[in-house]
C-alpha positions as CSV (number, residue, x, y, z in Angstrom):
1,X,8.6,-6.0,17.9
2,X,9.1,-2.3,18.5
3,X,6.3,0.3,18.9
4,X,6.2,3.9,19.9
5,X,3.4,6.1,21.1
6,X,5.4,8.8,22.7
7,X,9.1,9.5,22.8
8,X,12.0,11.9,22.2
9,X,12.2,14.3,19.3
10,X,15.2,15.8,17.6
11,X,16.0,19.3,18.8
12,X,16.9,20.5,15.3
13,X,14.2,19.0,13.1
14,X,11.5,18.3,15.7
15,X,11.0,14.9,14.1
16,X,10.9,11.7,16.1
17,X,14.3,10.1,16.7
18,X,15.0,6.9,14.7
19,X,15.9,3.5,15.9
20,X,14.9,1.1,18.6
21,X,17.9,2.0,20.9
22,X,16.9,5.6,21.0
23,X,13.1,4.9,21.6
24,X,12.6,6.3,18.2
25,X,9.8,6.1,15.6
26,X,9.7,4.0,12.5
27,X,10.5,5.7,9.2
28,X,7.4,6.5,7.2
29,X,8.5,7.3,3.6
30,X,7.0,8.6,0.5
31,X,6.0,5.2,-0.8
32,X,4.2,4.4,2.4
33,X,2.3,7.7,2.1
34,X,1.2,6.8,-1.4
35,X,0.0,3.4,-0.2
36,X,-2.1,4.9,2.5
37,X,-3.4,7.6,0.1
38,X,-4.5,4.8,-2.3
39,X,-6.1,2.9,0.6
40,X,-7.9,6.1,1.9
41,X,-6.5,5.8,5.4
42,X,-7.7,8.4,7.9
43,X,-4.5,8.1,10.0
44,X,-2.4,9.7,7.3
45,X,-3.0,13.3,8.6
46,X,-2.1,12.2,12.1
47,X,1.1,10.5,10.9
48,X,2.3,13.4,8.9
49,X,1.5,16.2,11.4
50,X,1.0,15.5,15.2
51,X,3.3,12.4,15.2
52,X,6.0,14.0,13.1
53,X,7.4,17.6,13.2
54,X,4.3,19.8,13.7
55,X,5.3,21.3,17.1
56,X,2.2,23.6,17.4
57,X,-0.2,20.8,16.4
58,X,1.5,18.4,18.8
59,X,1.1,20.8,21.8
60,X,-2.5,21.6,20.9
61,X,-3.3,17.9,20.6
62,X,-1.7,17.1,24.0
63,X,-3.5,20.0,25.7
64,X,-6.9,18.9,24.2
65,X,-6.3,15.3,25.5
66,X,-5.4,16.6,29.0
67,X,-8.4,18.8,29.1
68,X,-10.7,16.1,27.7
69,X,-11.6,18.2,24.7
70,X,-11.9,17.0,21.0
71,X,-8.6,16.9,19.2
72,X,-8.3,19.9,16.8
73,X,-8.0,19.2,13.1
């Protein structure tokens, strides 16, 4: 079992590295997005922004957590 809550990001794409050996994230493809859209999952925004390649959103989210403020949408 492999899980990731934080870890390294690619310097070029700013996306999480892939693979267990690099402490990377698991691929979340187009079909997985469709499945969560059909299910109505609230975590979809989080997966496609803060936890992916949204650098500004990631920094703002981290700052909000450190300051104890609500996470921006």
